[in-house]
N, C-alpha and C positions, 0 to 999 in steps of 0.2 A: 854645655855643662848641665849637670843634673843635680837637683837638690835631693839628697838622700837622707832618710831618717837614720838616726844613730844605730838602731838595731839592724839596719840593712847595710851599713858601711862595712867594708872589709879592708884588711891590710893590702897594700899594693895600689890602691887608688890614689890619685894625685889631687890635692886641693886646688880648685880653680879660683877660690876666694879665701881670704884669711878667716880664721875662726877665732871668735872672741868669747869670753865667758859672760855671764849675766851682768857683770860690772864694767864691761867694756875693755877688759884686760886681754891683750893678744895672747892666745894660746899657741897658735901655729900659723905661719905665713903661707900665703898662696904659693903654689909650686912644690910644697913639701909632699913627699910620698908617705901615706899613712902606714903606721905600724900598729901592732896590737897594743903597744904601750900608749900610743896616741889615743886610741879608742878608749882605753881605760881612763886616761886623763879627761877626755871629753865627758865620759860618764860621771866622773867625780865632780866636774865643774858644771854639770847640768846642761851641757850642749845637747840639743835635741836633733840637730840635722847639720849637714854641711854640703856645700856645693863642690862636686868632684868631677873629674874626668879620669879615664884610664891613664896609666903612666905613659902610654904611647900617644896620648892626646885624643883618643876616640871617646865617644860617649859610652858610659856604662849602659849596656843593654838590659832589658828586662829579662828575668829568668825565664826559662822555657815554661810556657803556660800549659797547665793541665786543667782539664775540666774538673770542677769541684763536684763531688757527688751531691745530688740534691738533698740527701738527708743531712749532710754537713751544713749546707747553706740554710736549710730549714731550722736546724738546731741553733745556728748563730742568730738568725732572724728572730727566733722565739726568745732567746736569751736577751737580746737587745730590746725586744718589745717589752719584756718583763721589767728590765732596768729602767726603761723610759715610759712606763705605762701612764704616768701622769703628765707627760710632756706635751700632749696635744699635737702630735705630728700631723694629724689629718687637717688641722686648721692652720698650721704654721709651716710654711715651706722651708724655713731655716732649720727648724727642728727635724723635719723630714730628711733634710740633707745630712744633718749631724747623725741621725740614726743610720742612714745609708753608709756613711763613712765608718761609723762604729761597727756595723755589721761586717763591712769589708775587712776592717782591722782584726776583728774576732776570727774571721775565716782564716786570715793569714796566721794568727796565733795558733789556731787549731792545726793548720798545715805544718807550722814549725814544730809543734809538739809531736805530730805524727812522724815528721822527718827525724826528730831526735830519738824517737822510739824505734826507728828503722822501718817505718811504714812508707817512706817516700815523701814527696811533697806535693802540695796542691796550691794553686793560686787562682783566685777568681779573676777571670778576664773581664775587662770593662771596655 
């Protein structure tokens, strides 16, 4: 089973664990197949991720990876560096890891924007 962020969930995946809202109220039982309506409900109730498998029981695979152009990665790193300029990442390994994750997420956001604009998609391989 794979824990997938809400923005990466798609209709047709099967829940491998139940989903609860922030107050512990059951929203959807394990074994249910996700629909677009479920994803909207999750968004409304603040669900950030869910553990899922494909409807056939297999693990959802990663999307085909494409090399991110160096200028996109550099732009993301520069933006995150600006946002975290006072964080002291050089001295704090936790902050360095947070910045690395934030950079990765920003690269994915840039890729999603490019894909929605018809420019294809890119994903940073790790």
